[in-house]
C-alpha positions as CSV (number, residue, x, y, z in Angstrom):
1,M,-80.7,64.7,5.0
2,I,-81.3,62.4,2.0
3,L,-80.1,59.1,3.7
4,K,-80.0,58.0,7.3
5,V,-78.6,54.6,8.3
6,E,-79.0,53.6,12.0
7,G,-77.8,50.5,13.8
8,L,-77.4,48.4,10.8
9,N,-76.5,44.7,11.4
10,K,-76.1,42.0,8.9
11,N,-75.1,38.3,9.2
12,L,-73.9,36.0,6.4
13,G,-74.1,32.5,7.8
14,K,-72.3,32.6,11.2
15,K,-70.3,35.7,10.3
16,Q,-71.5,39.2,11.3
17,V,-70.5,41.3,8.3
18,L,-72.0,44.6,9.5
19,K,-71.9,45.7,13.1
20,D,-74.1,48.6,14.3
21,I,-73.4,50.8,11.3
22,S,-74.8,54.4,11.5
23,F,-74.2,57.4,9.2
24,T,-75.9,60.1,7.2
25,L,-75.7,61.5,3.8
26,E,-76.8,65.1,3.2
27,M,-78.3,66.5,0.0
28,G,-75.6,67.4,-2.5
29,E,-72.9,65.6,-0.4
30,I,-70.3,63.1,-1.6
31,L,-69.5,60.4,1.0
32,A,-66.7,57.9,0.4
33,I,-66.5,54.6,2.4
34,I,-63.0,53.2,2.4
35,G,-61.3,50.2,4.0
36,P,-59.7,46.9,3.2
37,S,-61.4,44.1,1.3
38,G,-63.9,42.2,3.4
39,A,-64.7,45.2,5.6
40,G,-68.4,45.2,4.7
41,K,-68.4,48.3,2.4
42,T,-70.2,46.7,-0.6
43,T,-72.6,45.0,1.8
44,I,-73.7,48.4,3.0
45,L,-74.3,49.5,-0.6
46,R,-76.3,46.3,-1.3
47,C,-78.5,46.9,1.8
48,I,-79.2,50.5,0.8
49,N,-80.2,49.3,-2.6
50,S,-82.3,46.4,-1.1
51,L,-80.2,43.8,-2.9
52,E,-79.5,42.4,0.5
53,K,-81.7,42.6,3.6
54,C,-80.2,43.6,6.9
55,D,-81.1,41.7,10.0
56,S,-81.6,44.8,12.2
57,G,-81.4,48.5,11.9
58,T,-83.1,51.3,10.1
59,I,-82.6,52.8,6.6
60,R,-84.4,56.0,5.7
61,I,-84.2,57.5,2.2
62,D,-85.5,61.0,1.5
63,G,-87.9,60.7,4.5
64,S,-89.3,57.2,3.6
65,Y,-88.3,54.1,5.5
66,L,-86.8,51.3,3.4
67,C,-86.7,49.4,6.6
68,K,-87.3,50.2,10.3
69,D,-86.0,48.5,13.3
70,Y,-88.6,46.8,15.5
71,N,-87.6,44.7,18.5
72,N,-84.1,44.3,17.0
73,K,-85.4,43.2,13.6
74,S,-85.6,45.2,10.4
75,V,-89.2,45.4,9.1
76,Y,-89.2,46.3,5.4
77,A,-91.6,48.5,3.4
78,G,-94.3,46.9,1.4
79,S,-93.8,46.2,-2.3
80,E,-95.4,49.5,-3.6
81,E,-93.5,51.6,-1.1
82,M,-90.3,49.7,-1.9
83,R,-90.8,50.5,-5.6
84,F,-91.3,54.2,-4.8
85,I,-88.1,54.3,-2.6
86,R,-86.0,52.4,-5.1
87,K,-86.7,55.0,-7.8
88,K,-84.7,57.4,-5.7
89,I,-81.5,55.3,-5.8
90,G,-79.1,54.7,-8.7
91,L,-76.4,52.1,-8.6
92,V,-73.3,51.6,-10.7
93,F,-71.7,48.2,-10.2
94,Q,-67.9,47.7,-10.1
95,N,-68.1,45.5,-13.3
96,Y,-70.7,47.9,-14.9
97,N,-73.3,45.1,-15.5
98,L,-74.1,46.4,-19.0
99,F,-76.3,44.2,-21.1
100,P,-73.9,42.7,-23.7
101,H,-76.6,42.1,-26.4
102,M,-77.8,45.7,-26.2
103,S,-76.3,48.8,-27.8
104,V,-75.3,51.8,-25.6
105,I,-78.6,53.6,-26.3
106,E,-80.6,50.4,-25.6
107,N,-78.8,49.8,-22.3
108,I,-79.8,53.3,-21.2
109,I,-83.5,53.3,-22.3
110,E,-84.3,49.8,-21.2
111,A,-85.2,50.6,-17.5
112,P,-87.0,53.9,-18.1
113,I,-89.3,52.2,-20.6
114,N,-89.8,48.7,-19.2
115,V,-89.6,49.4,-15.4
116,F,-91.0,53.0,-15.1
117,G,-93.2,53.2,-18.2
118,A,-91.6,56.1,-20.0
119,S,-92.3,56.6,-23.7
120,K,-89.6,55.4,-26.1
121,N,-89.2,58.9,-27.5
122,K,-88.8,60.5,-24.0
123,A,-86.4,57.8,-22.8
124,R,-84.3,58.2,-26.0
125,D,-84.2,62.0,-25.7
126,R,-83.0,61.7,-22.1
127,A,-80.4,59.1,-23.1
128,L,-79.0,61.3,-25.9
129,E,-78.7,64.2,-23.5
130,L,-76.8,62.1,-21.0
131,L,-74.5,60.6,-23.6
132,N,-73.7,64.1,-24.8
133,T,-72.9,65.1,-21.2
134,M,-70.6,62.0,-20.9
135,G,-68.9,62.7,-24.2
136,L,-70.2,59.5,-25.7
137,E,-72.5,60.9,-28.4
138,D,-70.5,58.9,-31.0
139,K,-71.0,55.6,-29.2
140,I,-74.8,55.5,-29.3
141,D,-75.0,52.4,-31.5
142,S,-71.9,50.7,-30.1
143,Y,-72.0,47.5,-28.0
144,P,-70.2,47.0,-24.7
145,F,-67.5,44.8,-26.1
146,E,-66.5,47.7,-28.4
147,L,-66.0,50.1,-25.5
148,S,-63.0,50.9,-23.2
149,G,-63.3,50.5,-19.5
150,G,-63.7,54.3,-19.0
151,Q,-66.4,54.3,-21.7
152,K,-68.3,51.4,-20.1
153,Q,-68.1,53.3,-16.7
154,R,-69.6,56.4,-18.2
155,V,-72.4,54.4,-19.9
156,A,-73.2,52.7,-16.6
157,I,-73.4,56.1,-14.9
158,A,-75.6,57.5,-17.7
159,R,-77.9,54.4,-17.4
160,A,-78.3,55.1,-13.6
161,C,-78.9,58.8,-14.2
162,A,-81.6,58.0,-16.7
163,L,-83.9,57.2,-13.8
164,N,-83.2,60.6,-12.2
165,P,-82.3,59.2,-8.8
166,K,-81.7,61.4,-5.7
167,I,-78.8,59.2,-4.5
168,M,-76.1,57.7,-6.8
169,C,-74.2,54.8,-5.4
170,L,-70.9,53.8,-7.1
171,D,-69.0,50.7,-6.2
172,E,-65.2,51.1,-6.9
173,P,-65.8,53.5,-9.8
174,T,-62.1,54.0,-10.6
175,S,-60.8,50.4,-10.1
176,A,-60.0,49.8,-13.8
177,L,-59.2,53.3,-14.9
178,D,-55.9,55.2,-15.4
179,P,-55.3,58.6,-13.8
180,E,-56.6,60.6,-16.7
181,L,-59.8,58.7,-16.8
182,R,-60.2,58.9,-13.0
183,E,-60.1,62.7,-13.4
184,G,-62.8,62.4,-16.0
185,I,-65.0,60.4,-13.6
186,S,-64.4,62.9,-10.8
187,N,-65.6,65.7,-13.1
188,I,-68.7,63.7,-14.0
189,I,-69.5,63.1,-10.3
190,E,-69.0,66.8,-9.5
191,N,-71.4,67.7,-12.3
192,L,-74.0,65.3,-10.8
193,V,-73.7,67.1,-7.4
194,E,-74.2,70.4,-9.1
195,N,-77.5,69.0,-10.3
196,N,-78.6,68.3,-6.7
197,M,-77.7,64.6,-6.6
198,S,-76.1,63.0,-3.5
199,I,-73.2,60.5,-4.0
200,L,-72.2,57.4,-2.0
201,I,-68.9,55.9,-3.2
202,I,-67.2,52.6,-2.2
203,T,-63.5,52.9,-3.0
204,H,-60.0,51.7,-2.3
205,D,-58.6,54.6,-4.2
206,M,-57.3,57.0,-1.6
207,A,-56.2,59.7,-4.1
208,F,-59.7,59.6,-5.6
209,A,-61.4,59.8,-2.2
210,K,-59.2,62.8,-1.2
211,R,-60.0,64.5,-4.6
212,I,-63.7,64.0,-4.6
213,A,-65.3,63.3,-1.2
214,D,-66.8,65.8,1.3
215,K,-66.9,63.1,4.0
216,I,-64.9,59.9,4.6
217,I,-65.8,56.7,6.5
218,F,-63.1,54.1,7.2
219,M,-64.4,50.6,7.9
220,E,-62.7,47.4,9.0
221,D,-64.2,44.0,10.1
222,G,-67.8,45.2,9.6
223,Q,-67.4,48.3,11.8
224,I,-66.9,52.0,11.3
225,V,-63.5,52.8,12.7
226,Q,-63.3,56.5,12.0
227,E,-65.4,59.1,10.1
228,G,-65.2,62.8,9.5
229,R,-65.1,65.7,7.0
230,K,-62.3,65.2,4.4
231,E,-59.9,67.8,5.8
232,Q,-60.3,66.4,9.3
233,F,-60.0,62.8,8.2
234,F,-56.8,63.1,6.2
235,N,-55.1,65.5,8.6
236,S,-55.7,63.5,11.7
237,F,-55.6,59.7,11.9
238,E,-56.7,58.6,15.4
239,N,-56.1,54.9,14.6
240,N,-52.9,53.1,13.8
241,R,-54.7,50.7,11.5
242,I,-55.9,53.6,9.4
243,R,-52.4,55.0,9.2
244,K,-51.1,51.7,8.0
245,F,-53.9,51.3,5.4
246,M,-53.3,54.9,4.1
247,A,-49.6,54.1,3.7
248,L,-50.2,51.1,1.4
């Protein structure tokens, strides 16, 4: 497995936002985490990307421990090991987080050059390849304000892919897209899986989850309520709360 989360707990002030969260992600698998706002979905994503630190629990990524539980407290990897682990994870934020003062190509090559030390020519060649794959070869010199929501989403995915991660994390990737653009993002994600990437998606979009995911987790109030393979999940709701949510 490429990702294993065990017994994850996280408090924000006096509120426990994650309660004993455990799941796995296999190589080449697409996992969708769904549930109402405030369920803790994005907090899981932030913990996996070490943007937040969990209070207890273990996160293992491609065999390396991002953090390991010791006496009910998460002990994190050192800075060098953390840097090594973080190279394996790509993250696409819900609001894209593109640099507004940089062109499309500059947004994509910035991290490979300045964080991982790639040559400018190598980083640019990879960026051009990704933009061609995303159908954005004519937007190389455009700036974010000149792009549509769907184009920004694809640039954000290309930027994350430029670092060649093993896991791609996407936070609400279809929230601002129309049905046709959702299908385009689905096709891009399926193409990433064909290239041996594993995908973790946070989404409210039930049609998208049903279309794209191999496995579904439903969360509420910081807990996993139900999980299963897609066919099992959508054909058999064991919980009335899930039935109500799915009917919305």
